[in-house]
C-alpha atoms as an extended CHARMM CRD file, in Angstrom:
* protein
*
       115  EXT
         1         1  THR       CA            -78.9090000000      -93.1830000000      -58.5110000000  PROA      1               0.0000000000
         2         2  LEU       CA            -75.2980000000      -92.1230000000      -58.0460000000  PROA      2               0.0000000000
         3         3  HSD       CA            -74.1850000000      -92.2740000000      -54.4230000000  PROA      3               0.0000000000
         4         4  LEU       CA            -71.2670000000      -89.9780000000      -53.6430000000  PROA      4               0.0000000000
         5         5  LEU       CA            -69.3130000000      -90.6750000000      -50.4890000000  PROA      5               0.0000000000
         6         6  ARG       CA            -66.4880000000      -88.7800000000      -48.8840000000  PROA      6               0.0000000000
         7         7  VAL       CA            -64.9140000000      -90.2940000000      -45.7860000000  PROA      7               0.0000000000
         8         8  VAL       CA            -63.1710000000      -88.1370000000      -43.2020000000  PROA      8               0.0000000000
         9         9  GLU       CA            -60.7000000000      -90.0950000000      -41.1230000000  PROA      9               0.0000000000
        10        10  ALA       CA            -59.3270000000      -88.9340000000      -37.8020000000  PROA      10              0.0000000000
        11        11  PRO       CA            -55.5400000000      -88.9070000000      -37.6760000000  PROA      11              0.0000000000
        12        12  ARG       CA            -54.3420000000      -92.3850000000      -36.6900000000  PROA      12              0.0000000000
        13        13  TRP       CA            -52.0400000000      -91.0630000000      -33.9870000000  PROA      13              0.0000000000
        14        14  THR       CA            -54.8640000000      -89.4630000000      -32.0070000000  PROA      14              0.0000000000
        15        15  THR       CA            -56.8350000000      -91.0320000000      -29.2170000000  PROA      15              0.0000000000
        16        16  GLY       CA            -60.0530000000      -89.9260000000      -27.6110000000  PROA      16              0.0000000000
        17        17  SER       CA            -62.0640000000      -86.8550000000      -28.5290000000  PROA      17              0.0000000000
        18        18  LEU       CA            -60.9180000000      -84.3880000000      -31.1830000000  PROA      18              0.0000000000
        19        19  GLY       CA            -63.2310000000      -81.7130000000      -29.7930000000  PROA      19              0.0000000000
        20        20  GLY       CA            -60.6490000000      -79.0550000000      -29.0600000000  PROA      20              0.0000000000
        21        21  GLY       CA            -57.2520000000      -77.7570000000      -29.9840000000  PROA      21              0.0000000000
        22        22  LEU       CA            -55.5060000000      -77.5490000000      -33.2910000000  PROA      22              0.0000000000
        23        23  VAL       CA            -56.1760000000      -81.1680000000      -34.3010000000  PROA      23              0.0000000000
        24        24  GLY       CA            -59.8950000000      -80.7840000000      -33.5370000000  PROA      24              0.0000000000
        25        25  GLU       CA            -60.0530000000      -77.5770000000      -35.5770000000  PROA      25              0.0000000000
        26        26  TYR       CA            -58.3030000000      -79.2650000000      -38.5090000000  PROA      26              0.0000000000
        27        27  TYR       CA            -60.6610000000      -82.2310000000      -38.3250000000  PROA      27              0.0000000000
        28        28  ASP       CA            -63.7180000000      -79.9390000000      -38.2320000000  PROA      28              0.0000000000
        29        29  ALA       CA            -62.3740000000      -78.0180000000      -41.2340000000  PROA      29              0.0000000000
        30        30  SER       CA            -61.8330000000      -81.3260000000      -43.0910000000  PROA      30              0.0000000000
        31        31  ARG       CA            -65.4300000000      -82.3550000000      -42.4530000000  PROA      31              0.0000000000
        32        32  ALA       CA            -66.7210000000      -78.9670000000      -43.6300000000  PROA      32              0.0000000000
        33        33  GLU       CA            -64.5330000000      -79.0610000000      -46.7600000000  PROA      33              0.0000000000
        34        34  SER       CA            -65.7580000000      -82.5740000000      -47.5360000000  PROA      34              0.0000000000
        35        35  GLN       CA            -69.3820000000      -81.4890000000      -47.3780000000  PROA      35              0.0000000000
        36        36  GLU       CA            -68.6970000000      -78.4070000000      -49.5170000000  PROA      36              0.0000000000
        37        37  TYR       CA            -66.9470000000      -80.5830000000      -52.1070000000  PROA      37              0.0000000000
        38        38  LEU       CA            -69.8760000000      -83.0010000000      -52.1880000000  PROA      38              0.0000000000
        39        39  ASP       CA            -72.3740000000      -80.1510000000      -52.5130000000  PROA      39              0.0000000000
        40        40  ARG       CA            -70.4840000000      -78.8360000000      -55.5730000000  PROA      40              0.0000000000
        41        41  GLN       CA            -70.3910000000      -82.2790000000      -57.1720000000  PROA      41              0.0000000000
        42        42  VAL       CA            -74.0870000000      -82.9070000000      -56.5180000000  PROA      42              0.0000000000
        43        43  GLU       CA            -74.9880000000      -79.5770000000      -58.1170000000  PROA      43              0.0000000000
        44        44  ARG       CA            -72.8240000000      -80.3150000000      -61.1730000000  PROA      44              0.0000000000
        45        45  LEU       CA            -74.1630000000      -83.8490000000      -61.6530000000  PROA      45              0.0000000000
        46        46  ARG       CA            -77.8020000000      -82.8990000000      -61.1330000000  PROA      46              0.0000000000
        47        47  ALA       CA            -77.4010000000      -80.1200000000      -63.7010000000  PROA      47              0.0000000000
        48        48  ALA       CA            -76.2200000000      -82.8250000000      -66.1130000000  PROA      48              0.0000000000
        49        49  GLY       CA            -79.3880000000      -84.8160000000      -65.4380000000  PROA      49              0.0000000000
        50        50  TYR       CA            -78.1880000000      -87.4100000000      -62.9410000000  PROA      50              0.0000000000
        51        51  GLU       CA            -80.0310000000      -88.4920000000      -59.8170000000  PROA      51              0.0000000000
        52        52  VAL       CA            -77.4970000000      -88.0450000000      -57.0220000000  PROA      52              0.0000000000
        53        53  GLU       CA            -77.2730000000      -88.5610000000      -53.2790000000  PROA      53              0.0000000000
        54        54  ALA       CA            -74.2220000000      -87.6120000000      -51.2480000000  PROA      54              0.0000000000
        55        55  ARG       CA            -72.9630000000      -88.0030000000      -47.7300000000  PROA      55              0.0000000000
        56        56  ALA       CA            -69.8490000000      -87.2160000000      -45.7700000000  PROA      56              0.0000000000
        57        57  VAL       CA            -69.0970000000      -89.9440000000      -43.2480000000  PROA      57              0.0000000000
        58        58  GLU       CA            -66.5120000000      -90.2790000000      -40.5030000000  PROA      58              0.0000000000
        59        59  GLY       CA            -64.4770000000      -93.4390000000      -40.0970000000  PROA      59              0.0000000000
        60        60  ARG       CA            -61.8040000000      -95.5980000000      -41.6480000000  PROA      60              0.0000000000
        61        61  PRO       CA            -62.2260000000      -95.0560000000      -45.4150000000  PROA      61              0.0000000000
        62        62  SER       CA            -61.9020000000      -98.6420000000      -46.6410000000  PROA      62              0.0000000000
        63        63  ASP       CA            -64.3320000000      -99.9350000000      -44.0090000000  PROA      63              0.0000000000
        64        64  VAL       CA            -66.8670000000      -97.1570000000      -44.5810000000  PROA      64              0.0000000000
        65        65  ILE       CA            -66.7730000000      -97.5200000000      -48.3650000000  PROA      65              0.0000000000
        66        66  ALA       CA            -67.3760000000     -101.2740000000      -48.2330000000  PROA      66              0.0000000000
        67        67  GLU       CA            -70.0950000000     -100.9140000000      -45.5610000000  PROA      67              0.0000000000
        68        68  GLN       CA            -71.9120000000      -98.1660000000      -47.4590000000  PROA      68              0.0000000000
        69        69  ALA       CA            -71.7470000000     -100.1390000000      -50.7220000000  PROA      69              0.0000000000
        70        70  ARG       CA            -73.4060000000     -103.1030000000      -49.0270000000  PROA      70              0.0000000000
        71        71  ALA       CA            -75.9990000000     -100.9880000000      -47.2230000000  PROA      71              0.0000000000
        72        72  LEU       CA            -76.9510000000      -99.1040000000      -50.3950000000  PROA      72              0.0000000000
        73        73  GLY       CA            -76.9590000000     -102.2020000000      -52.5860000000  PROA      73              0.0000000000
        74        74  VAL       CA            -74.7490000000     -100.6300000000      -55.2440000000  PROA      74              0.0000000000
        75        75  GLY       CA            -73.7120000000     -102.5730000000      -58.3320000000  PROA      75              0.0000000000
        76        76  GLN       CA            -70.2420000000     -101.0410000000      -58.6450000000  PROA      76              0.0000000000
        77        77  ILE       CA            -67.8400000000      -98.8630000000      -56.6840000000  PROA      77              0.0000000000
        78        78  ALA       CA            -65.9280000000      -96.1530000000      -58.5480000000  PROA      78              0.0000000000
        79        79  MET       CA            -63.2290000000      -94.2600000000      -56.7180000000  PROA      79              0.0000000000
        80        80  SER       CA            -60.2480000000      -92.0990000000      -57.4630000000  PROA      80              0.0000000000
        81        81  THR       CA            -56.7880000000      -93.1550000000      -56.3750000000  PROA      81              0.0000000000
        82        82  HSD       CA            -53.6410000000      -91.2230000000      -55.5990000000  PROA      82              0.0000000000
        83        83  ALA       CA            -51.6320000000      -93.9540000000      -57.3640000000  PROA      83              0.0000000000
        84        84  ARG       CA            -48.8310000000      -93.8560000000      -54.8480000000  PROA      84              0.0000000000
        85        85  SER       CA            -45.6190000000      -95.7560000000      -55.4200000000  PROA      85              0.0000000000
        86        86  THR       CA            -44.9860000000      -99.0830000000      -53.7290000000  PROA      86              0.0000000000
        87        87  ALA       CA            -43.1390000000      -97.2930000000      -50.9300000000  PROA      87              0.0000000000
        88        88  GLY       CA            -46.0950000000      -94.9240000000      -50.5290000000  PROA      88              0.0000000000
        89        89  ARG       CA            -48.4910000000      -97.8550000000      -50.1550000000  PROA      89              0.0000000000
        90        90  VAL       CA            -46.2440000000      -99.4800000000      -47.5650000000  PROA      90              0.0000000000
        91        91  PHE       CA            -46.0540000000      -96.3630000000      -45.4090000000  PROA      91              0.0000000000
        92        92  MET       CA            -49.4380000000      -94.7750000000      -46.1310000000  PROA      92              0.0000000000
        93        93  GLY       CA            -51.5890000000      -97.8550000000      -46.7120000000  PROA      93              0.0000000000
        94        94  SER       CA            -53.8760000000      -98.2480000000      -49.6740000000  PROA      94              0.0000000000
        95        95  VAL       CA            -57.5710000000      -97.5440000000      -49.3620000000  PROA      95              0.0000000000
        96        96  ALA       CA            -58.1510000000      -98.8320000000      -52.8790000000  PROA      96              0.0000000000
        97        97  LEU       CA            -56.4320000000     -102.1350000000      -52.1350000000  PROA      97              0.0000000000
        98        98  SER       CA            -58.4220000000     -102.5840000000      -48.9280000000  PROA      98              0.0000000000
        99        99  VAL       CA            -61.6980000000     -101.8120000000      -50.7020000000  PROA      99              0.0000000000
       100       100  LEU       CA            -60.7900000000     -104.2390000000      -53.4830000000  PROA      100             0.0000000000
       101       101  GLN       CA            -60.2070000000     -106.9870000000      -50.9260000000  PROA      101             0.0000000000
       102       102  SER       CA            -63.4800000000     -106.3860000000      -49.0560000000  PROA      102             0.0000000000
       103       103  ALA       CA            -65.8440000000     -105.2190000000      -51.8110000000  PROA      103             0.0000000000
       104       104  HSD       CA            -68.6350000000     -107.5130000000      -52.9280000000  PROA      104             0.0000000000
       105       105  VAL       CA            -69.0210000000     -105.6860000000      -56.2700000000  PROA      105             0.0000000000
       106       106  PRO       CA            -66.6460000000     -104.5950000000      -59.0590000000  PROA      106             0.0000000000
       107       107  LEU       CA            -64.2630000000     -101.7260000000      -58.2600000000  PROA      107             0.0000000000
       108       108  LEU       CA            -63.3920000000      -99.0880000000      -60.8730000000  PROA      108             0.0000000000
       109       109  LEU       CA            -60.2970000000      -97.0010000000      -60.0630000000  PROA      109             0.0000000000
       110       110  LEU       CA            -59.7620000000      -93.6290000000      -61.7150000000  PROA      110             0.0000000000
       111       111  HSD       CA            -56.9000000000      -91.1500000000      -61.6170000000  PROA      111             0.0000000000
       112       112  PRO       CA            -58.1450000000      -87.7300000000      -60.5440000000  PROA      112             0.0000000000
       113       113  HSD       CA            -57.5380000000      -84.9640000000      -63.0390000000  PROA      113             0.0000000000
       114       114  GLU       CA            -56.6220000000      -81.3470000000      -62.5280000000  PROA      114             0.0000000000
       115       115  GLU       CA            -59.5080000000      -78.8800000000      -62.8000000000  PROA      115             0.0000000000
């Protein structure tokens, strides 16, 4: 079974509830877009004959990815990376690096391609 995961992270500079206002609306739209993306991927992969499960989860991406991998008992994690420069990693952080450090299984990194 392929397990697809998309993690929606609240902006780091926010505190408390995101229930209202412009930030809350953006966050809600991000969650909805994540689920729509997953639904499209599930449909495509199932049509190709794969058994697929998908979920959109809120939280810190590197933590959620590692936690979900353990909980699901996966044998490998595959994820796309933005391949930021060194300066980009310093200022933006690196989810891939954090997952690599905490993962208990092999990590396969892929560059996303244009559709």
